[in-house]
N, C-alpha and C positions, 0 to 999 in steps of 0.2 A: 723176713729176710728177702722175699721177693720184691717188696716195696722199696727197700733200701737199694737193691740191685737196679731196679728200674730208675730210681732217682739218680743213681750214679751214672747210668747210661746217658742221662740228659746233660751231664757235665763233661763227658768224654771229649766232645769236639773242642770245648774251651780248654780243657786240660792239655790236650795234644798240641794246642797252639799257644799255650801260656807263655813260653819263652819269647816267641816272636811278638806277642801282644804286649808283654811287659817291656821288652826292648824297644818296640815301636813307640809306646807311650812315653818312655823316658827320652827317646830320641826326639820326638815331636816337642816335648817340653823344653828340651835343651835348644832346639832350633828356634822355638818361640822366644827363648831368652836372648838369643843372638840377634833376632830381627829388631829393627828400630821401631820407634813408636809410630811415626807417620811416613810410610814409604812414598816416594815420588810417583811411582807407577801403581795404580790401584790394584792390579792383579799380581804384583810382584811377590807378596807373601805366599800366595797360593802356589805360584810357580817355584819359588825357592823351597818351600816346605815339601811339596810333592816330589820335586826333582831331587832334593837332597836325600829324602827317604828312599826313593827309587835307586839312586846311586849306591847308597849303603847296602840296600837289599841285593843289588846285582853283584856288588863286591863280595858280600858275605856268601852268596851262592857260588861264585867263582872260587872263593877260598875253600868252601866245603867240597867242591868238585876236585880241586887239586889235592887237598889233604886226604880225601877218601881214596884217590888213586895211589897216593904214596903209602897209605896204611894197608891197602888190600892188594895192590898190584893190578887192579882192574882198570879197564879203559875208562877214560874220563867222560866222553860224550855219548854214553849209552843212555837210552830212555830212562832206565831205572835210576842211574846215578843223577841225571838231571832232575828227575821228579823228586828224588830224596832231597837234593840240595835246595830246590825251590820250595818244597813243602815246609821245610824248617824256617824259611825266611819270608814267605809272602804275607804272613800275618802282620809284619811291620807295615806293609803297604796298606793293608786293611785299616790299621789304626790311623794312617795319614789321610785316608779318604774323607772322613767327617770334618777335620779341621780345614782341609783343602776346600771342601764345599762351603764351609763357613766364610773363608776368605774370598772365595768367588762371589758369595752373596755380599760381602763387604765391597768388593770391586764394582758390583752392580748397584751399589748404594742401597741395598735392601737392609743392611746392617751397618753400623759404624765399625771401623776397624778395631776399636777398643772392645766392642761387644763381641766381635768375631774372635779376638784374642782371648777374652775371658771365657767364652763358651768352649773354645778349643782346649784351654787349660782345664776347665771343669770336666770335659769329656775324658781327657787323659787321666786325670786324677780319679775319676769314677772307675775307669778300667783297673787302675792300680788298687783301689779299695776293694772292688769285687774279687779280683784275683788274690789279693792279700788275705781276704776273709776265707776264700776257698782253701788256700794253703793252710791256714790255721785249723780249719775244719778237717782237712785230710790228715793232718798230722795226728790229731788226737780226738776227733769228733767232739770237740768241746766248744761251746759257745764262747767261752772266755778266750780261747786261743784264736777263734775266728775273729772276734772283736779286736784282739791284739794284732793279728795279721793285717786286718783292715786298717787299723790305726797306724801301724808301722809303714805299710806300703803307701797309704794315702798321705801320711805325713811327709814321706820322701817326695811324692809328687807335688804336694802343696808347698814344700820348701823350694823346689825348683821353680814353681810358678811365682812364688813370692820373690825369689832371687832376681827374676826379670825386672821387677819394679824397684828393687833395691839398687840394682846396677844402673838403671836408667834414671 
């Protein structure tokens, strides 16, 4: 029992941020789908990707502040309310950091833009696979459900990644 509890503690930081990580991975995949194949400015994808995720994160945090104030009648701009709103949304920015860095590497010509795109997609799909597997495991402590969760979440991410190439 003690070993299982210790193993669960290692997953808690990930589980607490799962919503933002999943949302961020799907948001990044969606933004990558909307980006063109060859941008005119080499750093444009990094700027668009990080800026868009930052904008969505800030809007979600603002919406959380407003809705919390309406639900509870508490003041909006308290430290506690701001921390709560931000803690639920900053994992989206964390997910955007690796793809942004890959596109910066592409802008510096350390990678091709195609490689940066494929690695960014693989990173987001990997996040979805890991979290999908964890959901399957948490539900029933079954390897089959973990595999099914990984397959479902990874399939969704892979579908979004493939859709970029189908559209273009």
